[in-house]
N, C-alpha and C positions, 0 to 999 in steps of 0.2 A: 458282856459279848455273847457270840453265838455259835453254835458250831456250824460247819457249811452245810451239812445234811439238811437244817434247817432255814435256809438263805435262799431268796426268791433273788432273781435277775438283778432288780435295784439296789440290794442291798451287796451280793456280790462285784457288784462295780462300782462301789463307793468305799470299798475294805484299804482302810490304815495299814501300814505294814504289821502293826502291833496285831490288829484282827484279824489280818488275816493268818497268820503265823498260828495266833490262836485258834481259829476256826478249823484247820488244819488239824493238828494236835487236838483239837476236843471230836473230832470225828473218828478216833479212832483205827484207823487206816482204813477209813471207805471215803479218797477223795482220789481223784483220777484226772491226771494234766495229759491232755492230748497235744501233741507237737504237730505244726503243720506247716506245708511252705507257702509262702504267699505267693512268690513267683512264678509259682506253676499253674497250669489251667485247672481250674477246679472242678472236680469229680461233676459235681453239677452243672457245671459252665458258667452260669450266671448267681449264682450263691456260691460265698467263701465257702472253703473248707474248716475256718473255724465253726460257721455259722452249723455246718454239718457236723463237723464232731461234736456243737455243742446239743445238737437234735438228738444226738444217741445215747447222751449220759455223763459227756467230759462237765468236768465240774472249771476246769482252767484249762484256758488254751497257751501254750507256749509256740509263739513264732521262729523258724528256723529261715536262716538265710533272710533276714529282713536288713534292707543296707538303710541306717538311718542317716545318709546323706541324699538317699532318693528312694524316702519312704512308698510301698506298692503292695496291694495285695489287690490280687485278681479277681474280680465278681463285686467287689464294694462299687456305690456308688459314688459320684466324683466327690471329691473335698479336699480343701487345702491340706498339703504336705504333714503338715505339722499338727494335724488334726488326725491322721489314718490310725492311729490306735484306739485313741480317744471316740473315733466312729465306728470302728471295728467293734468296743464292747460295747455300745449301744446296739448295734447288731444281732451280736450274738448272747449279751446279759451273763457274761462271764469277768471274771480277772484275768488280765493278759501279761504274759511273760516275754522274754525277748532273749533269744542264743550270741551272747558273744566270744570270739575265738581269740586267743592269745598268739596269734600268729599273723605274718605281713601278708599284706596284697602279694597276688603275683598273674603272671600275664597267660595264664591258660586260658584257651576259647574252651571254655566248658562251662555249664550251668553251676558250677561247683567251685568254682575258680573264686579265691579269697577276693573282697572288696573293699577298702578302707573303710565302709561303711558300717561293717562287720568286725571290725578289731575290738578287742576289749581294750580301750582305752579311755581315759577320761572322757573325753567330750564326746564320746558317744555313749559314754552312762549317764552323763548331764545329760545329753540330749532327751535320752529313752526316758528319763524322769520326767523331763519337761514337756515330753509327749505323752505323759501317764502312762506309761507301763507300772506295772506293781509289782514286778521281780527281774532280775535280771540273772540267766543262767549262765557263768562261765563255763567251757566246754569245747569241744573241739569235732569239726563233722570227717568222715573217712577222707586219711589221706593228709589231711592237714599238721601232721607231726606236731600235734599238739599231746607234752606231757603233763605230770603234776607240778613241776616246777614253775613251768609257764603260769600254769593257772593258779597257783597260792603267789605270785607275783602279779597277776593281775587283779586277784580279789585284795589282794592289800591295797593299791593302787587306788580302783574304784571305791571300796570303801571307805578308806579316808578322806576319796572328793566328794563323795554323796553322802559322808556325812549320817548315815545310818535313815536316808527317809524312803529308801524302797528295799525289799529283801533283795538277798545274795544267796543266789545257789552254785553251786560249784563242784565239780567232778568229771569223768568219762565214765561213759556208757560203752566205750569199746576200746579199742586202743589207739585211734584215733589218726593211725598213720603212726605212733611213736613204737614198733615192734620191740624196743628193749624192754619194753615195758607191756605186754600184751597178758593175755589169759589170767593165771590167778597174780601176775605182780601188777596187776591194772591200778590195784589201791590196796593200800595197807593202812594199819594205825597210823604211823609215823606221815603217811599224806592227811588223813583226818585230822590229826593234831595240828598240822601246817594250815590246813584251810580254815580250821576254827579259829588260831591265832590270827590269822589273815582277816577274818573279820565274815565268814562264812554261817549265813542262818540256816542254809539247808545243805546238807551231802547229798550229790547225785553217786548214785552204785549201780552196775550192773544188775539185769535181774537174773537170779538164779537159773539155769539151763541156756541164756543166751548167748554166751561166752564161752568158748573152751576153758574146762577145768573151773569155773564157777557156778557151785551148789550151794543149795539152800542153806548146810552148816558154817562155810565160809562169810557167806554173807549175815546171816545171823550173828556172827560172833561180831562183824564190821557194826552193824546196826546198834549191837549192844554197846560197843565205843562210843558214838554215833550219841547215843541217848544219854549218857555217860557225861556229856559235854555241856548235856543243855540242848541239842540242837536235834532237826528232823531231821528224817531220812527219806529222800525218794529213789525209789529200785524203777528202773527203765526197763524198757524190750528198744533199746536202739539199733541191734540187728536186724535182717528181713523179716524175722518171726512176725511183728504186724500183719504179715500178710499170708501167716500160718492159718491153719483149721483151727475150729472153735474151741477142739478139744483140748490142742496146744495151748493155746493162749489161757483157757481156762487154768490149765496146772501152773501156767509159771503166774498165774494171779492168786492164787492159793498158795506156792511157794515163796510167793513175797509178801504174802499175808503173815504166816507161819513165822513168817522171819523176821517180823517186827515193823514193817514200812508203814511211814504213816502217808507217804505217798507216792501214788502209782503212777509213773511215767509211761506213755503207749505212744510209739517214735511213728515218722512222720512218711513210710515209704511203703505200706501197704500194696499202690502201688507205685506212684508219685504224686507228692504233696501231703498225702493223710494216711492213717492207719486204715485197713478195709473197715465200715461204718460198723457191719455186724461184729466185729472183734472187738471196739470201744465198749459195746452194748454188752458182749458177750463177758469182757473182762468187768463189767460195772455189776451184771448180775452176779457173778462169781465172790466178790468180795463184799455186796452189800444188800444181795436180795432183788426181786421183782419191784417191791414198792418204793424203795429210794432210787430205782433207777427212772423209773415211770416219772414220779415229781421232780427228778432232773429233767430228765426231757420234755416235761411240761411247764417249766417255768422258767422259758425264754423271756418273758415280757414281762414276768410280775415283778 
């Protein structure tokens, strides 16, 4: 098996679960996952945000607010609904993960309103596996009231249903509307133990300096616990700082690297739909230098 740093697009889109997890681990903290919103108008209008993020150095794309019952990504050529993820993988040459949320649909008249096709349910997990997704991230969007209990329960249910066929990540990058568990209380060792017991392969944690009270010392301790369980740690810029200046993003990136992060997540709302492209590039250069950054940018079709 190979590290992700050395793979081209053809290899990246054909990874098994075991190969994906090994490739991330073997890259030693030099893998970037860029989250995008497919239902938002793309920044380049007729080019998907996923392709744009990949062009700036992202190794993995995570789709937020992707509706399994009505799959759609703005900027994509027309295709059969069930082929949406596989087609997007071909276009951007990257593995694709999808967010699912353990909460019920609601009736808000808003782009953020929860829909049945985004729920962390057995049916949706099976649909994603059949559509070619490489992993599922069980988490919560702002205001949806997702807490650690709900995440652990959903991971357990999904893990049993899909039988280890695709990787599962779990955690919160911010309070997700569950304000009783916010700030330094977003996650603790006990929550990590529960995610691990439920079947998670990757644990999502807030990046240092992105949530009040979350610093490098705390995240380093949590990551050490994640690693002691044999799992991978993914730090996340899930607050609006993916739209910050480059120096701020560079500082966060290096804090995450120093804390031991295996996988670096950068969120989807620099404006609306993806991080600022220059910040994906800046993050990449900070954690792995210009050579690996340009190599990833140039390997979209190989």
